N, C-alpha and C positions, 0 to 999 in steps of 0.2 A: 444956564447955571444948573450943575449935576445936583440933584436933591441929595438930602442927607441920609443915608441908610440906619435902620434901625438896627443895629448890631445890638449882641446882647452878651459880648465878652470881652475883653482886651486882647491886644495883637500878642501872638505867640501862644502856644498850649503845650501841653505835655501829653505825650502818646496816651497816656490813663486818661486825661480828660478828652480827647479825641476820642477814645472808645466809648466813654459815657455818653458825648454827646450825640454818635451815632446811633446808640441803643435808644437814646430819647427823641430820635425822628428830628433832626434839624439839619438844615443846610449849611454849607462850607464856601468859603472863597478861599482859594488858596494861592500861592505864588511861588513859581519855579525861579531862583536867581543864579545867575552866573556869579561867581565869587570874582572872577576875572575882570570883566567889562562892566558888571551893575547891571546890564542888561535883565529883564523879567519877563516872566509869560504868567498871566495871570487867568484862573481858570475857576470854575463852580462845578460842585459835586454833592450829591447825596448822600454817600457814602465815602467820605475822604479817602480812608484808606484803600478801599476799591480802585478809587482813580488813579492814586498815587503809583501801586503797584503796576496798572495797566501803562500808566505812563515809563516806568522804569523799564517794565517789560519791553514795550515798543522801542524805545531808545536803544538800549542793548539789543534789540535784534534788528536793528536799523531800519524798521518799518514805520517809525511816528509820522503821523499824519500832517505835521507841521516841519516843513522841511528847513526852514530857519534854524527850528530848535534841533534838529537831528543834527545839521552841519557843525554847530556849534558844538553839540554834545562830543561829535566825532572829534573836532579839532581839541578841545581844552580837556576832554575824560570827564568820566562820572565823580571824581571828586572834587570838581569844580563847579558842582551845582547842588543847591540845596533845596528842600521841600519846606515849607511853612504855611500851616493855617493862619490867614489874618483877619479872618473874621466868620462871625457866626450870625446867619439870620433865618428868617422864615423862610420857607420854601418859596412860597409865592412872590418873594422879595429878591431870588436869586440872580434872574435877569436884572434888576434895576443894578443890584449891588456889582455885579460883575463890569457892566457898564461902565458904573462910580469907578471903581477902583484902577480899571484899565484906561479911563481919563488922569485918574490922580497919579498913577505912575508914569502917564504917558508911554505906554508900553506897546502901544499901536502903533507910534510913530518911531520910536527909539528903543523898542524891545521886540519880542517875539511873535506877539499876539499879530493874527492876520485879519483880523476883525474888531471892529469897535465893540464887540460884546453883546452879550443877550440871546435869544433865543434865535438863530437864524445867522445871515452871513452879512450883516451891514458892515460897510465900509470894503468888504473884500473886492478884490479887482484881481480877473482873470488876467495871466499873460498872454503875450501872442501866441506863443508855444501851445498853452493850455486850451485857448480858442481854437488853435488848428485841430489839437486833438478831438475837441468836442465835434466840430464841425465831420471829420473823418468818421467818429463814432456813430455819427447818427445820419449817414448816408446809404443809402440803397440796402444791401442785404444786413448790414450792420445795425441799421435802424430798430430799437427794441420794440418800438410801438407799428412794425410791419403787421397790414393787418392778414386775417386769414383768409383763404380762397371758400369760396362758397363750397366746394368739395370737403375742405376740412370744416367749416362751419356745422354742416352736415352732420360729419363723422362725431364732433364735441357733442352737439345738443340731442343724438341719438344716444351718445354711452350713458350707461348708468353705473358702470364697474370701476371707472377710474377718477382720479381728482384731476382739478384744474391745473394743479402743478405737473401732473404726468404729462398731459396734451401741450402744457405750454413749453414743458422741455423739449418734447418730442417734435414739435412743430417751429421752435425756435423763436417764440413770441412772448410778451409778458402775460402772466397769470390772468389779469385783470383781462385781456383781449379773449380770455376763454370763458371767464366768468360772465363777460358781458351777452357772449351767444346764449351761454345756459339762463339766463337772466331772462332772455328775449327782448335785450335793449340794443343787440347790435345784429346785423345782418338779418335783419325783420323778413325780407322778403325769402329767405330761406326756412325760417323758422315758423312764418305764417303759413307757407304752403305745406309744411309738414303739419302743423296743427290744423289745418281746414280739410286736407285731402286723407288725413290718416285719424285725426283726432288725437295725437300723441302729444304730449307737453313734456319737457324736461320737469323733474321733480321741484328745481330752483325756480324754474319759471312758473310752474303751478302755485308754487307757496307764494311767489311774489302778487301774483293776481289774486289770489285769495285775502291775502294780506291787507291789498286796495281796496276790495271789496268790502273788508270788514271795517276799514278806515283808521288800519293799524300803521302807525308810521316806524316801520322796521329801523329808520337810521336813526331813531330818537335815543337820547341817552338811556341807559337802564341804571335805577339805583340798585349799588351795593352795598352789602352790609359787612363790617371790620368785627369780627366777632372773637371773643376770647378763646384761644385755643383750648383752656384746661375746664371752664366751667362752661360753654357754649351760650355765655351771654353777649348779648350784641353791645358794643361798645361804642359804636356811631354807625348810621346810616348816610352814606354819600350819595350826591346825586348821580355820579357818574364814577368810573374808575379812572377818566381824566381828571376830575375835580381832586379825588384823592392824591393823584401825582402830581399835580400842581400845588395844593395846599397843605398836603400832610406827608411830604418826603415819602412818599411810597411810589411803584412805580405801575405804570398803567399794564403791560404785557404780564406780568405775573399774577396780578389780581386779576386779569381776564382767564388765564389759566387755570386760578383758583375755583373761578366761578364756571368753568367749563368741566371740572372734575379733571384736568390734566397736570394738576399739582395740588398738593395739601395745603401748603401754609406760606405765606409772605410776611417776612419779618416778624415771623413768632403770632401771626394771626391766621385764621379760618376765612374766605369771604365766600359770599355768595350774593348771588342777585337777590334782590329784595322786595317781598312782593306785598309790602303795606302790612303785614300782621307782625306784631311784636313777637309770637310765638313760633314763626314759620320755622326756626331752624329746630331739627329734629335730629340731628346728627350726634354721634356719641362723643363726647368729651374723651380726651386722649393727650398722652403727655407730649409736649413741646420737646420733639427730638432736637432740636437746633439749640436748646440751653446747655450752658456750660455744664459738665460733668466733673465732680472733683475727682482726683486721680490719686492712689496713695503709692508712694515710693518706698519700696519694701526691701531691706537688706538681705540677699540672696542665702548668706549663711545662717542668720539667725531667725530671719522670716520676719524681724521687727519691723515696724513701721516708721521710717524714718523722717518723713513728711508727708503732710495731705496737702495737695496743690488744688487751688480752687477750679484750676482745668490744665488740662495739657499744652493750651496756649499758655497759659501763665509758665508753666514748666520750659517751655520753648525759650521764652525771652530770657532764661536763667541759664541757658546754655545746654538745654535737651533740644531733642527731637521729636516733636510733637506727632509726628507721622508713625515715628517708631514707637513713642508710648501708645498711641491707639492701636497699632498691631499688638502689642504686649495684653493691653486689657480684652482685647476680641479674641485672644488665643493665637493669634498668629505669628508669636514671637515670643522667644521665653525672656530675654533680658534685653534691657537697652542700658547703655552708660555704666554697666557692671550692676544694677538693680532688676530688681521684678516690680512692674506694676500691675496695678488693676483699679478698677472703678472703685470709689469708695461711699459709703453710705451712711446715713445718720445713724442707723442700727450699729454699725460699726464702730461710730465714735461714743456711743453711748455705752457699748459694753466693754 
């Protein structure tokens, strides 16, 4: 028997309600329903708006990962399908919730779901055709795990100018195959010979040996701090980026990019690896550039402000184009829809 899921809202939500819930960082269970035959597809998402957009774009582009749903879309047409949020749950319960609702609507046996839900491919069965393709793709030169030759191992181990990806593409192997050589874990008969005869160690190999000698577990999870983008105050310290992904409706990859200075913010917060000190964060506070900016709709003739919109996105929902509005506000376009547009400040309202 499937356990009851702890939902926090009723079935069916308005667009504004969904927007508010996305901002508050919760997970969604949604359903795509074929109005003609009643068949359903159940899915999960941390950002429902983004996931719905991806489904629509893939279905319209005839490249959706679910061939059964794609064929039905092509047969019945876009207007025969509805998208709806049916439950809001804690992110840590998304897998269980998806399993529950797939079973509840029987969308695995009599719908478009190809698995029984959750994180993975439980219940999925490869067709004979797909099995044959997989076998062919992993034979001989097509095998992505093809090993490097001793000559190639020596080249990648000695090289200090190019990335793992560069050599992986050049030699037609996976990046991991190159990385394992550089770490001294693969092709050891080659790397040890270079170490012993020339005293040369690749930097990745040397770092691994030094960490091992110091008793440092390089694969251990690193705590990450979730930081308020405006004040620089620590909101919460997570055991790892993965924990924030599972429990907090954030995403592992962008958190990692923030911590490695490749991205500024994720979901309105700054992120850094945490060193155990409350005052470790020394970065300057900055304005969250992703926050909505009010825009003023201005009469071209009189220059009078006709209306102040909460954001360009709000005006977009009322028939204007947010991209065109943004171009006007940034001086790349003069008018849109017969009006001038500019960012609106509180000082202008007070004046």
